[in-house]
A tleap script that builds the chain and sets N, CA, C and O, in Angstrom:
source leaprc.protein.ff14SB
mol = sequence {
  NMET SER ASP PRO LEU LEU ARG GLU LEU ASP
  HIE TYR VAL VAL LEU GLU PRO GLY VAL GLU
  GLU ARG ILE LEU SER ALA ASP GLU THR LEU
  HIE TRP LEU THR ALA GLN LEU GLY ALA LEU
  ASP GLU PRO PRO ALA ASP LEU ALA ASP LEU
  ASP HIE ASP ALA LEU ARG ALA GLU ARG LEU
  LEU ASN THR ALA CYS GLU LEU ASP LEU GLU
  PRO GLY ARG ALA VAL GLN TRP PHE ALA VAL
  ARG LEU GLU PRO PRO GLY CSER
}
set mol.1.N position { -16.335 -14.849 -1.724 }
set mol.1.CA position { -16.660 -13.808 -0.858 }
set mol.1.C position { -15.606 -13.691 0.218 }
set mol.1.O position { -15.089 -14.684 0.731 }
set mol.2.N position { -15.303 -12.450 0.543 }
set mol.2.CA position { -14.253 -12.258 1.552 }
set mol.2.C position { -14.734 -12.386 2.917 }
set mol.2.O position { -15.929 -12.220 3.163 }
set mol.3.N position { -13.871 -12.674 3.840 }
set mol.3.CA position { -14.246 -12.853 5.254 }
set mol.3.C position { -14.448 -11.441 5.856 }
set mol.3.O position { -13.563 -10.592 5.740 }
set mol.4.N position { -15.593 -11.192 6.488 }
set mol.4.CA position { -15.859 -9.876 7.024 }
set mol.4.C position { -14.817 -9.397 8.047 }
set mol.4.O position { -14.627 -8.193 8.216 }
set mol.5.N position { -14.114 -10.378 8.758 }
set mol.5.CA position { -13.085 -10.002 9.671 }
set mol.5.C position { -11.931 -9.361 8.946 }
set mol.5.O position { -11.292 -8.482 9.524 }
set mol.6.N position { -11.617 -9.732 7.727 }
set mol.6.CA position { -10.550 -9.065 6.953 }
set mol.6.C position { -10.792 -7.573 6.785 }
set mol.6.O position { -9.838 -6.795 6.786 }
set mol.7.N position { -12.021 -7.165 6.643 }
set mol.7.CA position { -12.327 -5.764 6.500 }
set mol.7.C position { -11.971 -4.973 7.754 }
set mol.7.O position { -11.751 -3.765 7.666 }
set mol.8.N position { -11.911 -5.598 8.880 }
set mol.8.CA position { -11.567 -4.978 10.093 }
set mol.8.C position { -10.030 -4.745 10.186 }
set mol.8.O position { -9.598 -3.894 10.964 }
set mol.9.N position { -9.220 -5.467 9.424 }
set mol.9.CA position { -7.831 -5.326 9.526 }
set mol.9.C position { -7.447 -4.074 8.737 }
set mol.9.O position { -8.041 -3.750 7.709 }
set mol.10.N position { -6.470 -3.411 9.240 }
set mol.10.CA position { -6.102 -2.129 8.542 }
set mol.10.C position { -4.629 -2.114 8.098 }
set mol.10.O position { -4.077 -1.049 7.819 }
set mol.11.N position { -4.034 -3.224 8.038 }
set mol.11.CA position { -2.601 -3.318 7.477 }
set mol.11.C position { -2.451 -4.499 6.576 }
set mol.11.O position { -3.107 -5.524 6.762 }
set mol.12.N position { -1.574 -4.362 5.581 }
set mol.12.CA position { -1.324 -5.454 4.626 }
set mol.12.C position { 0.129 -5.577 4.467 }
set mol.12.O position { 0.857 -4.584 4.494 }
set mol.13.N position { 0.609 -6.870 4.287 }
set mol.13.CA position { 1.937 -7.165 3.796 }
set mol.13.C position { 1.864 -7.127 2.319 }
set mol.13.O position { 1.020 -7.790 1.716 }
set mol.14.N position { 2.747 -6.350 1.704 }
set mol.14.CA position { 2.738 -6.217 0.278 }
set mol.14.C position { 4.029 -6.856 -0.286 }
set mol.14.O position { 5.133 -6.610 0.200 }
set mol.15.N position { 3.832 -7.712 -1.366 }
set mol.15.CA position { 4.922 -8.481 -1.960 }
set mol.15.C position { 5.017 -8.109 -3.412 }
set mol.15.O position { 4.068 -8.246 -4.183 }
set mol.16.N position { 6.175 -7.640 -3.758 }
set mol.16.CA position { 6.471 -7.288 -5.218 }
set mol.16.C position { 7.757 -7.950 -5.657 }
set mol.16.O position { 8.688 -8.024 -4.855 }
set mol.17.N position { 7.867 -8.439 -6.889 }
set mol.17.CA position { 9.082 -9.030 -7.362 }
set mol.17.C position { 10.226 -8.029 -7.276 }
set mol.17.O position { 10.103 -6.895 -7.738 }
set mol.18.N position { 11.329 -8.448 -6.689 }
set mol.18.CA position { 12.558 -7.672 -6.596 }
set mol.18.C position { 12.489 -6.479 -5.573 }
set mol.18.O position { 13.360 -5.609 -5.574 }
set mol.19.N position { 11.441 -6.467 -4.712 }
set mol.19.CA position { 11.298 -5.444 -3.751 }
set mol.19.C position { 11.025 -6.111 -2.349 }
set mol.19.O position { 10.218 -7.032 -2.220 }
set mol.20.N position { 11.726 -5.602 -1.350 }
set mol.20.CA position { 11.563 -6.162 0.006 }
set mol.20.C position { 10.162 -6.035 0.427 }
set mol.20.O position { 9.503 -5.071 0.040 }
set mol.21.N position { 9.634 -6.975 1.225 }
set mol.21.CA position { 8.197 -6.927 1.638 }
set mol.21.C position { 8.027 -5.712 2.612 }
set mol.21.O position { 8.888 -5.347 3.412 }
set mol.22.N position { 6.843 -5.157 2.441 }
set mol.22.CA position { 6.482 -3.964 3.191 }
set mol.22.C position { 5.191 -4.135 3.915 }
set mol.22.O position { 4.384 -4.972 3.513 }
set mol.23.N position { 4.948 -3.402 4.948 }
set mol.23.CA position { 3.629 -3.393 5.651 }
set mol.23.C position { 3.095 -2.008 5.408 }
set mol.23.O position { 3.725 -1.004 5.740 }
set mol.24.N position { 1.904 -1.976 4.812 }
set mol.24.CA position { 1.204 -0.753 4.491 }
set mol.24.C position { -0.115 -0.674 5.182 }
set mol.24.O position { -0.734 -1.695 5.483 }
set mol.25.N position { -0.564 0.558 5.444 }
set mol.25.CA position { -1.967 0.697 5.958 }
set mol.25.C position { -2.965 0.306 4.862 }
set mol.25.O position { -2.564 0.115 3.713 }
set mol.26.N position { -4.195 0.189 5.177 }
set mol.26.CA position { -5.236 -0.109 4.169 }
set mol.26.C position { -5.290 0.949 3.139 }
set mol.26.O position { -5.347 0.647 1.947 }
set mol.27.N position { -5.273 2.227 3.559 }
set mol.27.CA position { -5.283 3.287 2.558 }
set mol.27.C position { -3.999 3.273 1.598 }
set mol.27.O position { -4.081 3.488 0.388 }
set mol.28.N position { -2.913 3.022 2.212 }
set mol.28.CA position { -1.701 2.950 1.356 }
set mol.28.C position { -1.738 1.725 0.421 }
set mol.28.O position { -1.302 1.803 -0.728 }
set mol.29.N position { -2.248 0.626 0.913 }
set mol.29.CA position { -2.470 -0.560 0.040 }
set mol.29.C position { -3.366 -0.270 -1.075 }
set mol.29.O position { -3.079 -0.615 -2.221 }
set mol.30.N position { -4.485 0.376 -0.772 }
set mol.30.CA position { -5.352 0.777 -1.856 }
set mol.30.C position { -4.787 1.675 -2.900 }
set mol.30.O position { -5.029 1.484 -4.092 }
set mol.31.N position { -4.020 2.675 -2.464 }
set mol.31.CA position { -3.206 3.567 -3.499 }
set mol.31.C position { -2.239 2.780 -4.204 }
set mol.31.O position { -2.077 2.988 -5.406 }
set mol.32.N position { -1.555 1.872 -3.585 }
set mol.32.CA position { -0.565 1.026 -4.179 }
set mol.32.C position { -1.176 0.184 -5.318 }
set mol.32.O position { -0.658 0.110 -6.433 }
set mol.33.N position { -2.378 -0.483 -4.941 }
set mol.33.CA position { -3.034 -1.300 -5.913 }
set mol.33.C position { -3.569 -0.477 -7.100 }
set mol.33.O position { -3.564 -0.925 -8.247 }
set mol.34.N position { -4.035 0.754 -6.774 }
set mol.34.CA position { -4.543 1.579 -7.857 }
set mol.34.C position { -3.310 1.901 -8.813 }
set mol.34.O position { -3.477 1.918 -10.033 }
set mol.35.N position { -2.202 2.127 -8.299 }
set mol.35.CA position { -1.034 2.409 -9.126 }
set mol.35.C position { -0.597 1.172 -9.984 }
set mol.35.O position { -0.215 1.284 -11.149 }
set mol.36.N position { -0.684 0.016 -9.328 }
set mol.36.CA position { -0.327 -1.248 -10.057 }
set mol.36.C position { -1.314 -1.361 -11.219 }
set mol.36.O position { -0.909 -1.637 -12.348 }
set mol.37.N position { -2.615 -1.148 -10.951 }
set mol.37.CA position { -3.633 -1.343 -12.043 }
set mol.37.C position { -3.373 -0.305 -13.126 }
set mol.37.O position { -3.463 -0.615 -14.314 }
set mol.38.N position { -3.044 0.952 -12.721 }
set mol.38.CA position { -2.796 1.998 -13.738 }
set mol.38.C position { -1.614 1.702 -14.611 }
set mol.38.O position { -1.562 2.196 -15.737 }
set mol.39.N position { -0.700 0.956 -14.175 }
set mol.39.CA position { 0.442 0.635 -14.952 }
set mol.39.C position { 0.144 -0.447 -16.053 }
set mol.39.O position { 0.941 -0.620 -16.975 }
set mol.40.N position { -0.940 -1.124 -15.948 }
set mol.40.CA position { -1.339 -2.139 -16.912 }
set mol.40.C position { -1.833 -1.530 -18.151 }
set mol.40.O position { -2.366 -0.421 -18.114 }
set mol.41.N position { -1.686 -2.203 -19.282 }
set mol.41.CA position { -2.244 -1.730 -20.581 }
set mol.41.C position { -3.717 -1.803 -20.564 }
set mol.41.O position { -4.375 -0.939 -21.143 }
set mol.42.N position { -4.256 -2.749 -19.957 }
set mol.42.CA position { -5.716 -2.918 -19.753 }
set mol.42.C position { -6.006 -3.696 -18.444 }
set mol.42.O position { -5.209 -4.505 -17.970 }
set mol.43.N position { -7.173 -3.400 -17.911 }
set mol.43.CA position { -7.475 -4.136 -16.594 }
set mol.43.C position { -7.763 -5.548 -16.807 }
set mol.43.O position { -8.156 -5.951 -17.902 }
set mol.44.N position { -7.583 -6.327 -15.794 }
set mol.44.CA position { -7.917 -7.727 -15.863 }
set mol.44.C position { -9.439 -7.876 -16.265 }
set mol.44.O position { -10.266 -7.036 -15.913 }
set mol.45.N position { -9.745 -8.914 -16.969 }
set mol.45.CA position { -11.169 -9.070 -17.545 }
set mol.45.C position { -12.161 -9.027 -16.447 }
set mol.45.O position { -13.213 -8.421 -16.651 }
set mol.46.N position { -11.935 -9.639 -15.229 }
set mol.46.CA position { -12.944 -9.635 -14.221 }
set mol.46.C position { -13.121 -8.297 -13.544 }
set mol.46.O position { -14.027 -8.125 -12.728 }
set mol.47.N position { -12.266 -7.350 -13.873 }
set mol.47.CA position { -12.460 -5.942 -13.276 }
set mol.47.C position { -12.831 -4.962 -14.367 }
set mol.47.O position { -13.049 -3.792 -14.055 }
set mol.48.N position { -12.919 -5.362 -15.634 }
set mol.48.CA position { -13.159 -4.435 -16.705 }
set mol.48.C position { -14.514 -3.674 -16.619 }
set mol.48.O position { -14.683 -2.579 -17.156 }
set mol.49.N position { -15.451 -4.323 -15.917 }
set mol.49.CA position { -16.828 -3.718 -15.851 }
set mol.49.C position { -16.820 -2.493 -14.870 }
set mol.49.O position { -17.813 -1.769 -14.808 }
set mol.50.N position { -15.740 -2.261 -14.123 }
set mol.50.CA position { -15.635 -1.080 -13.263 }
set mol.50.C position { -15.065 0.068 -13.963 }
set mol.50.O position { -14.185 -0.104 -14.806 }
set mol.51.N position { -15.519 1.252 -13.660 }
set mol.51.CA position { -15.179 2.482 -14.410 }
set mol.51.C position { -13.729 2.968 -14.265 }
set mol.51.O position { -13.168 3.503 -15.221 }
set mol.52.N position { -13.123 2.793 -13.104 }
set mol.52.CA position { -11.731 3.346 -12.949 }
set mol.52.C position { -10.933 2.508 -11.986 }
set mol.52.O position { -11.477 1.704 -11.228 }
set mol.53.N position { -9.612 2.714 -12.030 }
set mol.53.CA position { -8.692 1.881 -11.271 }
set mol.53.C position { -8.905 1.887 -9.759 }
set mol.53.O position { -8.657 0.874 -9.105 }
set mol.54.N position { -9.354 2.991 -9.195 }
set mol.54.CA position { -9.650 3.095 -7.769 }
set mol.54.C position { -10.769 2.080 -7.397 }
set mol.54.O position { -10.650 1.409 -6.372 }
set mol.55.N position { -11.780 1.961 -8.153 }
set mol.55.CA position { -12.828 0.992 -7.900 }
set mol.55.C position { -12.334 -0.436 -8.087 }
set mol.55.O position { -12.687 -1.347 -7.338 }
set mol.56.N position { -11.507 -0.596 -9.108 }
set mol.56.CA position { -10.923 -1.924 -9.344 }
set mol.56.C position { -10.028 -2.350 -8.210 }
set mol.56.O position { -10.046 -3.507 -7.789 }
set mol.57.N position { -9.211 -1.372 -7.697 }
set mol.57.CA position { -8.378 -1.689 -6.558 }
set mol.57.C position { -9.135 -2.061 -5.290 }
set mol.57.O position { -8.759 -2.975 -4.556 }
set mol.58.N position { -10.201 -1.328 -5.063 }
set mol.58.CA position { -11.073 -1.638 -3.904 }
set mol.58.C position { -11.685 -3.024 -4.055 }
set mol.58.O position { -11.782 -3.755 -3.070 }
set mol.59.N position { -12.071 -3.378 -5.171 }
set mol.59.CA position { -12.615 -4.757 -5.355 }
set mol.59.C position { -11.525 -5.822 -5.128 }
set mol.59.O position { -11.762 -6.826 -4.456 }
set mol.60.N position { -10.339 -5.592 -5.691 }
set mol.60.CA position { -9.309 -6.519 -5.464 }
set mol.60.C position { -8.916 -6.649 -3.985 }
set mol.60.O position { -8.679 -7.747 -3.484 }
set mol.61.N position { -8.853 -5.493 -3.302 }
set mol.61.CA position { -8.421 -5.495 -1.897 }
set mol.61.C position { -9.474 -6.354 -1.074 }
set mol.61.O position { -9.127 -7.011 -0.093 }
set mol.62.N position { -10.747 -6.308 -1.524 }
set mol.62.CA position { -11.788 -7.078 -0.751 }
set mol.62.C position { -11.951 -8.511 -1.173 }
set mol.62.O position { -12.532 -9.302 -0.431 }
set mol.63.N position { -11.460 -8.877 -2.342 }
set mol.63.CA position { -11.753 -10.198 -2.883 }
set mol.63.C position { -10.623 -11.061 -3.291 }
set mol.63.O position { -10.802 -12.247 -3.570 }
set mol.64.N position { -9.415 -10.469 -3.334 }
set mol.64.CA position { -8.234 -11.241 -3.882 }
set mol.64.C position { -7.007 -10.884 -3.105 }
set mol.64.O position { -7.010 -9.999 -2.249 }
set mol.65.N position { -5.903 -11.633 -3.443 }
set mol.65.CA position { -4.642 -11.335 -2.790 }
set mol.65.C position { -3.484 -11.341 -3.800 }
set mol.65.O position { -2.310 -11.307 -3.431 }
set mol.66.N position { -3.862 -11.386 -5.101 }
set mol.66.CA position { -2.773 -11.408 -6.126 }
set mol.66.C position { -3.305 -10.766 -7.406 }
set mol.66.O position { -4.466 -10.883 -7.797 }
set mol.67.N position { -2.324 -10.065 -8.030 }
set mol.67.CA position { -2.610 -9.344 -9.285 }
set mol.67.C position { -1.499 -9.704 -10.298 }
set mol.67.O position { -0.330 -9.407 -10.051 }
set mol.68.N position { -1.844 -10.330 -11.412 }
set mol.68.CA position { -0.845 -10.642 -12.443 }
set mol.68.C position { -0.529 -9.385 -13.228 }
set mol.68.O position { -1.412 -8.758 -13.814 }
set mol.69.N position { 0.786 -9.020 -13.229 }
set mol.69.CA position { 1.237 -7.913 -13.974 }
set mol.69.C position { 1.493 -8.231 -15.454 }
set mol.69.O position { 1.211 -7.454 -16.366 }
set mol.70.N position { 2.046 -9.431 -15.612 }
set mol.70.CA position { 2.401 -9.973 -16.870 }
set mol.70.C position { 2.746 -11.462 -16.586 }
set mol.70.O position { 3.025 -11.830 -15.445 }
set mol.71.N position { 2.723 -12.296 -17.629 }
set mol.71.CA position { 2.966 -13.716 -17.424 }
set mol.71.C position { 4.239 -13.993 -16.537 }
set mol.71.O position { 5.354 -13.589 -16.867 }
set mol.72.N position { 4.015 -14.645 -15.493 }
set mol.72.CA position { 5.124 -15.013 -14.622 }
set mol.72.C position { 5.519 -13.982 -13.634 }
set mol.72.O position { 6.465 -14.178 -12.870 }
set mol.73.N position { 4.794 -12.842 -13.625 }
set mol.73.CA position { 5.201 -11.732 -12.680 }
set mol.73.C position { 3.862 -11.240 -12.085 }
set mol.73.O position { 2.961 -10.827 -12.815 }
set mol.74.N position { 3.756 -11.294 -10.757 }
set mol.74.CA position { 2.598 -10.906 -10.009 }
set mol.74.C position { 2.967 -10.185 -8.732 }
set mol.74.O position { 4.081 -10.343 -8.230 }
set mol.75.N position { 2.034 -9.383 -8.190 }
set mol.75.CA position { 2.156 -8.729 -6.907 }
set mol.75.C position { 1.142 -9.425 -5.964 }
set mol.75.O position { 0.132 -9.951 -6.432 }
set mol.76.N position { 1.393 -9.430 -4.714 }
set mol.76.CA position { 0.465 -10.031 -3.714 }
set mol.76.C position { 0.356 -9.113 -2.478 }
set mol.76.O position { 1.214 -8.277 -2.196 }
set mol.77.N position { -0.721 -9.326 -1.791 }
set mol.77.CA position { -0.974 -8.571 -0.514 }
set mol.77.C position { -1.806 -9.448 0.372 }
set mol.77.O position { -2.692 -10.183 -0.064 }
set mol.78.N position { -1.473 -9.332 1.667 }
set mol.78.CA position { -2.124 -10.186 2.648 }
set mol.78.C position { -2.444 -9.296 3.882 }
set mol.78.O position { -1.606 -8.552 4.390 }
set mol.79.N position { -3.703 -9.427 4.318 }
set mol.79.CA position { -4.070 -8.681 5.487 }
set mol.79.C position { -3.403 -9.211 6.696 }
set mol.79.O position { -3.291 -10.429 6.841 }
set mol.80.N position { -2.914 -8.306 7.648 }
set mol.80.CA position { -2.313 -8.683 8.874 }
set mol.80.C position { -2.861 -7.841 10.002 }
set mol.80.O position { -3.267 -6.692 9.831 }
set mol.81.N position { -2.852 -8.459 11.148 }
set mol.81.CA position { -3.226 -7.683 12.334 }
set mol.81.C position { -1.994 -7.368 13.129 }
set mol.81.O position { -1.232 -8.255 13.513 }
set mol.82.N position { -1.806 -6.066 13.374 }
set mol.82.CA position { -0.763 -5.622 14.146 }
set mol.82.C position { -1.196 -5.439 15.552 }
set mol.82.O position { -2.151 -4.708 15.814 }
set mol.83.N position { -0.499 -6.107 16.514 }
set mol.83.CA position { -0.874 -5.961 17.969 }
set mol.83.C position { 0.036 -4.865 18.552 }
set mol.83.O position { 1.222 -4.757 18.242 }
set mol.84.N position { -0.573 -4.100 19.378 }
set mol.84.CA position { 0.184 -3.087 20.058 }
set mol.84.C position { 1.229 -3.719 20.999 }
set mol.84.O position { 0.964 -4.796 21.534 }
set mol.85.N position { 2.364 -3.121 21.220 }
set mol.85.CA position { 3.364 -3.652 22.133 }
set mol.85.C position { 2.688 -4.003 23.491 }
set mol.85.O position { 1.819 -3.272 23.966 }
set mol.86.N position { 3.111 -5.138 24.101 }
set mol.86.CA position { 2.642 -5.528 25.398 }
set mol.86.C position { 1.223 -6.149 25.388 }
set mol.86.O position { 0.641 -6.367 26.451 }
set mol.87.N position { 0.688 -6.424 24.232 }
set mol.87.CA position { -0.632 -7.050 24.205 }
set mol.87.C position { -0.533 -8.530 24.311 }
set mol.87.O position { -1.553 -9.219 24.303 }
savepdb mol mol.pdb
quit
């Protein structure tokens, strides 16, 4: 079960092989995860019961921090809190 405090965070560090790390908003991260899932031939077994990639991405965002794209190649995302300047 995910920590309820994580749901309050609205930014994520996204890590992809061969791509510089990025900070995305929660909505951007959800869209990014949806695209990652859409590029797979079939969804991961633990997400197959969900009807479409947007629902799968939402579950991943709330319960995990890594998605295997192929053996030895994965993407990761981690919730971060951005503090306003001067805080």
